[in-house]
C-alpha positions in Angstrom: 27.9 11.0 0.0 28.4 7.4 1.1 26.2 4.5 0.2 25.4 1.2 2.0 24.3 -2.2 0.9 20.9 -2.8 2.5 22.1 -6.4 3.4 24.8 -4.9 5.6 24.4 -1.3 6.7 27.7 -1.4 8.7 29.8 -1.0 5.6 29.8 2.2 3.5 30.9 2.7 -0.1 31.8 5.5 -2.4 29.4 6.3 -5.3 32.0 4.9 -7.7 31.9 1.5 -6.0 28.2 1.5 -5.7 27.8 2.2 -9.4 30.5 0.0 -10.9 30.3 -2.9 -8.5 26.6 -2.5 -7.6 25.5 -5.8 -9.2 28.6 -7.8 -8.4 26.8 -9.8 -5.7 23.3 -11.2 -5.8 20.7 -9.0 -4.1 23.1 -6.1 -3.7 21.0 -3.0 -3.3 22.8 0.3 -2.6 21.1 3.3 -1.1 22.5 6.6 0.2 23.4 6.8 3.9 21.5 10.1 4.2 19.2 12.1 2.0 19.6 15.9 2.4 16.5 18.1 1.8 16.4 20.8 -0.9 16.5 24.3 0.3 13.0 25.9 0.6 14.2 28.7 -1.7 14.7 26.2 -4.5 11.4 24.3 -3.8 9.3 27.4 -3.9 11.2 29.4 -6.5 8.9 31.1 -9.0 9.3 30.6 -11.9 10.5 27.1 -11.2 14.0 26.0 -12.1 14.7 24.4 -15.5 14.9 20.6 -15.8 18.7 20.8 -16.2 19.1 22.9 -13.1 16.9 20.5 -11.1 18.9 17.5 -12.4 22.2 19.2 -11.4 21.0 20.1 -7.9 19.6 16.6 -7.3 22.7 14.9 -8.7 24.9 17.1 -6.6 23.2 15.7 -3.5 24.4 12.2 -4.4 27.6 12.9 -6.5 28.9 16.2 -5.0 31.6 14.5 -2.9 32.8 12.3 -5.7 32.6 14.5 -8.8 33.7 18.2 -9.0 30.8 20.5 -9.8 32.2 21.5 -13.2 32.5 17.9 -14.2 29.1 17.1 -12.9 27.5 19.9 -14.8 29.2 18.5 -17.9 27.6 15.1 -17.3 24.2 16.7 -16.9 24.6 18.8 -20.1 25.7 15.8 -22.1 23.0 13.6 -20.6 20.2 16.0 -21.3 20.2 17.8 -24.7 16.4 17.5 -24.3 14.1 18.3 -21.4 11.0 17.0 -19.7 7.8 19.0 -20.5 5.0 19.6 -18.0 1.6 21.0 -19.3 -2.0 21.1 -18.1 -4.5 19.0 -20.0 -7.5 19.6 -17.6 -8.3 21.9 -14.6 -6.9 19.3 -12.2 -4.5 17.4 -14.3 -1.0 17.9 -15.7 0.9 15.6 -18.1 4.6 15.1 -17.7 6.0 14.3 -21.2 9.0 12.1 -20.9 9.4 11.2 -24.5 11.6 14.1 -25.7 14.8 12.0 -25.7 16.7 10.3 -28.5 14.4 7.2 -28.5 11.2 8.9 -27.2 11.2 6.9 -24.0 11.4 7.9 -20.3 14.4 5.5 -20.1 16.4 8.1 -22.1 16.5 10.1 -18.9 17.8 7.3 -16.7 20.2 5.4 -19.0 21.9 8.4 -20.5 22.8 9.7 -17.0 24.0 6.2 -15.9 26.1 5.7 -19.1 28.0 9.0 -18.6 28.4 8.4 -14.9 30.1 5.0 -15.7 32.2 6.6 -18.3 33.4 9.2 -15.8 34.3 6.7 -13.1 36.2 4.5 -15.6 38.1 7.3 -17.4 41.4 6.7 -15.6 41.4 2.9 -16.2 43.5 1.4 -18.9 40.9 -1.1 -20.0 37.5 -0.1 -21.3 34.5 -0.9 -19.1 32.3 -3.6 -20.6 28.7 -3.3 -19.5 26.4 -6.3 -19.8 22.7 -5.8 -19.5 19.3 -7.5 -20.2 16.7 -5.5 -22.1 13.0 -6.3 -21.8 9.8 -4.6 -22.9 9.2 -1.1 -24.1 12.0 1.5 -23.9 14.7 -1.1 -24.6 16.2 1.0 -27.4 17.0 3.8 -24.9 19.6 1.6 -23.3 21.5 1.1 -26.6 21.1 4.8 -27.6 22.4 5.9 -24.2 25.7 4.1 -24.5 26.2 4.5 -28.2 29.4 6.4 -29.0 30.5 6.6 -25.3 34.3 6.3 -25.4 35.9 3.8 -23.0 32.6 1.9 -22.5 31.3 -1.1 -24.4 27.8 -2.4 -24.1 26.3 -5.9 -24.7 22.6 -6.1 -24.6 20.8 -9.5 -24.3 17.1 -9.6 -24.9 14.6 -12.5 -24.9 13.1 -13.4 -28.3 9.5 -12.2 -28.5 9.7 -10.0 -25.4 10.1 -6.6 -27.0 7.4 -4.8 -29.0 8.2 -5.0 -32.7 8.6 -1.3 -33.2 10.9 -1.1 -30.2 12.9 -4.1 -31.5 13.3 -2.4 -34.9 15.0 0.5 -33.1 17.1 -1.6 -30.8 18.8 -3.7 -33.4 20.0 -0.7 -35.4 22.8 0.3 -32.9 26.4 -0.8 -33.5 29.9 0.3 -32.8 30.5 0.0 -29.1 27.0 -1.4 -28.7 26.3 -5.1 -29.4 22.7 -6.3 -29.4 21.9 -10.0 -29.1 18.5 -11.7 -29.3 18.5 -14.9 -27.2 16.3 -17.8 -28.1 14.9 -18.1 -24.6 13.1 -16.2 -21.9 14.2 -13.5 -19.5 15.5 -16.1 -17.0 17.7 -17.7 -19.8 19.2 -14.3 -20.5 19.9 -13.7 -16.8 21.5 -17.1 -16.6 23.9 -16.3 -19.4 24.8 -13.0 -17.9 25.4 -14.6 -14.5 27.6 -17.3 -15.9 29.8 -15.0 -18.0 30.2 -12.6 -15.0 31.5 -15.5 -12.9 33.7 -17.1 -15.6 37.4 -16.6 -14.8 38.4 -16.9 -18.5 36.2 -13.9 -19.2 37.1 -11.9 -16.1 40.8 -11.9 -17.1 40.0 -10.0 -20.3 39.1 -6.7 -18.5 36.6 -4.7 -16.6 33.1 -6.3 -16.8 30.0 -5.4 -14.9 26.3 -6.1 -15.0 23.9 -3.2 -15.3 20.4 -4.1 -14.0 17.6 -2.2 -12.4 19.2 -2.5 -8.9 22.0 -0.1 -10.0 21.9 3.2 -8.1 22.9 5.1 -11.2 19.5 4.3 -12.6 17.5 5.2 -9.5 19.1 8.7 -9.0 17.9 10.2 -12.3 14.4 8.8 -11.8 14.0 11.4 -9.1 15.0 14.3 -11.5 11.8 14.5 -13.5 9.5 14.1 -10.6 11.2 16.8 -8.7 11.0 19.1 -11.7 7.3 18.3 -12.3 6.3 18.9 -8.7 8.2 22.2 -8.6 6.7 23.4 -11.9 3.1 22.5 -10.9 3.5 24.1 -7.5 4.7 27.3 -9.2 1.9 27.3 -11.8 -1.0 26.3 -9.6 -2.0 29.7 -8.1 -2.3 31.2 -11.6 -3.5 28.3 -13.8 -5.6 26.4 -11.3 -6.5 29.1 -8.7 -5.1 26.7 -6.0 -2.6 27.9 -3.4 -0.2 25.2 -2.1 -2.0 22.3 -3.8 -1.7 18.7 -2.7 0.3 17.3 -5.7 -0.4 13.7 -6.5 1.7 11.7 -9.0 -0.1 8.8 -10.7 2.6 6.3 -11.6 2.1 3.6 -14.2 3.5 0.4 -12.8 5.1 -1.0 -15.9 8.4 0.0 -14.2 8.4 -0.4 -10.5 11.6 1.7 -10.2 9.6 4.8 -11.4 7.6 4.7 -8.2 10.8 4.4 -6.1 12.2 7.4 -7.9 9.0 9.3 -7.1 9.3 8.4 -3.4 13.0 9.5 -3.5 11.9 12.8 -4.9 9.4 13.3 -2.1 12.1 12.3 0.5 14.4 15.0 -0.9 11.7 17.7 -0.3 9.7 17.9 -3.5 6.2 19.1 -2.7 4.5 15.8 -3.4 1.6 14.8 -1.2 1.2 11.3 -2.4 0.9 8.7 -5.2 -1.5 6.6 -7.1 0.1 3.4 -8.4 -1.7 2.4 -11.6 -1.3 -1.4 -12.3 -2.4 -3.4 -15.3 -2.5 -6.8 -13.7 -0.4 -7.5 -10.6 -1.6 -6.2 -7.3 1.9 -6.3 -5.9 1.8 -3.1 -3.9 -1.5 -3.8 -2.0 -0.3 -7.3 -1.0 3.1 -5.9 0.1 1.4 -3.1 2.2 -0.9 -5.7 3.8 2.1 -7.7 4.8 1.6 -10.5 2.4 3.6 -12.0 -0.4 2.5 -11.0 -3.9 1.7 -13.9 -6.3 3.6 -12.6 -9.3 5.7 -13.8 -12.3 9.3 -14.3 -11.4 10.5 -11.2 -13.3 7.8 -9.0 -11.8 8.3 -10.4 -8.4 12.1 -9.8 -8.5 11.6 -6.3 -9.7 9.1 -5.4 -7.1 11.0 -7.2 -4.4 13.9 -4.9 -5.2 11.9 -1.7 -5.2 9.8 -2.5 -2.1 13.1 -3.0 -0.2 14.3 0.4 -1.5 11.2 2.2 -0.6 11.4 0.7 2.9 14.8 2.4 3.3 13.0 5.7 2.7 9.7 5.3 4.4 8.0 2.7 6.8 5.1 0.7 5.4 2.8 2.7 7.6 4.1 6.0 6.1 3.6 4.5 2.6 0.0 3.5 3.5 -0.7 7.2 4.3 0.6 8.4 0.9 -0.2 5.6 -1.6 -3.3 4.1 -3.3 -3.1 1.4 -5.9 -5.6 0.9 -8.7 -5.7 -2.1 -11.1 -7.3 -2.3 -14.5 -7.4 -4.8 -17.4 -6.3 -4.1 -20.9 -9.8 -3.2 -22.2 -10.0 -0.4 -19.6 -6.7 1.0 -20.8 -7.8 1.1 -24.4 -11.0 2.9 -23.4 -8.9 5.4 -21.3 -6.8 6.3 -24.4 -10.0 7.2 -26.2 -11.6 9.0 -23.3 -8.5 11.0 -22.5 -8.3 12.1 -26.1 -12.0 12.9 -26.3 -12.1 14.9 -23.1 -8.7 16.7 -23.2 -7.5 16.5 -26.8 -4.3 14.9 -25.6 -3.1 11.8 -27.4 -1.6 9.5 -24.8 0.1 6.1 -24.9 -1.1 3.0 -23.0 1.0 3.4 -19.8 0.1 7.1 -19.6 -3.5 6.3 -20.1 -3.3 3.8 -17.3 -2.0 6.5 -15.0 -4.6 9.0 -16.2 -7.5 6.6 -15.6 -6.3 5.8 -12.1 -6.0 9.5 -11.2 -9.4 10.4 -12.7 -11.1 7.5 -10.8 -9.3 8.6 -7.6 -10.4 12.2 -8.0 -14.0 11.5 -9.0 -14.5 9.0 -6.2 -13.3 11.6 -3.7 -15.8 14.1 -5.0 -18.6 11.5 -5.0 -17.8 10.5 -1.5 -18.0 14.0 -0.2 -21.3 14.7 -2.0 -22.9 11.5 -0.6 -21.3 12.1 2.9 -19.5 8.8 2.7 -16.2 9.9 4.2 -13.4 8.0 2.7 -15.3 5.4 0.8 -14.2 4.9 -2.9 -17.2 4.6 -5.2 -16.2 5.3 -8.8 -13.5 2.7 -8.8 -12.4 0.3 -6.0 -8.7 0.7 -5.2 -6.6 -2.4 -4.4 -5.3 -0.7 -1.3 -8.0 -1.1 1.4 -7.3 2.3 3.0 -7.5 5.9 2.1 -4.3 8.0 1.9 -4.0 11.2 3.8 -4.3 13.3 0.7 -7.8 11.9 -0.2 -9.5 14.8 1.6 -7.6 17.3 -0.5 -9.2 15.7 -3.6 -12.6 15.9 -2.1 -12.0 19.6 -1.3 -10.7 20.3 -4.8 -7.3 21.3 -3.5 -5.4 18.5 -5.3 -3.6 18.4 -8.7 -2.5 15.2 -10.5 0.6 14.7 -12.5 0.5 12.0 -15.2 3.8 10.7 -16.6 3.6 9.9 -20.3 6.4 7.4 -20.7 6.7 7.1 -24.5 5.8 8.9 -27.7 2.3 7.9 -29.0 3.9 6.9 -32.4 5.5 3.9 -30.7 2.0 2.6 -30.2 0.6 3.7 -33.5 -1.6 0.6 -34.2 -3.3 0.8 -30.7 -3.9 4.5 -31.1 -5.4 4.2 -34.6 -7.8 1.6 -33.3 -8.8 3.5 -30.2 -8.9 7.1 -31.4 -8.8 6.9 -35.2 -5.7 9.1 -35.2 -2.3 8.1 -36.6 0.5 9.8 -34.7 3.4 10.8 -36.9 6.8 9.2 -36.2 9.3 11.8 -34.8 12.3 12.5 -37.0 14.7 11.2 -34.4 13.1 7.8 -34.6 13.0 7.9 -38.4 16.8 8.6 -38.3 17.4 5.4 -36.3 15.2 3.3 -38.5 17.2 4.4 -41.5 20.3 2.7 -40.1 21.1 -1.0 -41.1 20.1 -3.8 -38.8 23.1 -4.9 -36.7 21.5 -7.2 -34.1 22.4 -10.9 -34.0 20.7 -14.0 -32.7 22.1 -16.7 -30.5 20.7 -19.7 -28.6 20.6 -19.8 -24.9 23.6 -22.2 -24.9 26.4 -20.8 -22.7 29.4 -22.2 -24.5 28.1 -20.6 -27.7 27.5 -17.3 -26.0 30.9 -17.4 -24.2 32.7 -18.1 -27.5 30.9 -15.1 -29.2 31.6 -12.9 -26.2 35.4 -13.6 -26.1 35.9 -13.3 -29.9 33.3 -10.8 -31.1 31.8 -9.1 -28.1 34.9 -7.4 -26.6 
């Protein structure tokens, strides 16, 4: 499989180059030259394949020409000593649990695969690979955990002061060894500026292999397709028995805290997963609807950059018109999310974290509005909740005809949001033992100012 930089499609690259050099130039975004379809025998296999089997088959599509099958299976096995779980919580709704990993975050699935891919591609080099990355928001500890103990790879994590939830930060700063964690007294842009300067500093470059790992890296996009393919195949196999629906229209409601997750879902569909469409559940920014309408989203710099990246990726897979036919966006404020946590628990018994609750609420509003529209003879008008996208996707009729099933990704263990869940449901989720084990470790993170000479001095003498 060859890859191209979307800025210049005339040049093709091996996967190794796309992974290790993917962020060497600003705005470099690598995508596969072609995306083969899964065989129908795999898509409709019953019982559905295991998560590991799906991950291997999907990875083989992208890595098969660069990595021997035996080595690739080793990467998959080492990346995933855990699995994704898919289970019904209502007659029309399944939850995809993505918190079975080491740090109870969906990012365990992506960063563990990326770390082992980088280790594999650097194994014949004399110098270790030094990976520099910026962490932000929930799930940051998954980055440190994924690289921890990986031979031949060193990781330096910068994160903005005050930008990571306190529980997540307590996990993040416990990692050491080949992982260095630094809190920067500045914002995300300040961290990015430090990373950019050190990458372009000749005095640093002479010390060995150095790369920036950011959300543009193809090694993070590929595994985001794994769990959506697995979920779609599992629901498709279960639906005739559990839901009495043959060949359902499967809709994935994606929480938009991470735009890359939506791109991974589109990639899964492109590879042949039986996914009819998507609901994008947003907390504040209506980036998608403005993009589909042809406008420019008015967003924070970090959000704008992330969505700009993923919108360009999606456009390599589908035209905007094709996206309009498969995607609806809903936007809610924080109070709605807290109410959704309570309602989901009351109606299904499932204790869900905020981003999962956001996705659940968007799916329920979509489904109920479809039923209401049919009952009132209103065609495709949304009534229960007004979507940000001013058009109805093709799968809307399937909802109205009760032939659709929704998949809700739960991106983190509820215990990571214990205070919120106690306030909304009165329940206190217990902390999994794997998180307790991390919290028992001593704090190893350090703090630095956003001053480049100070950071460079630390990097040259302590960070490598």
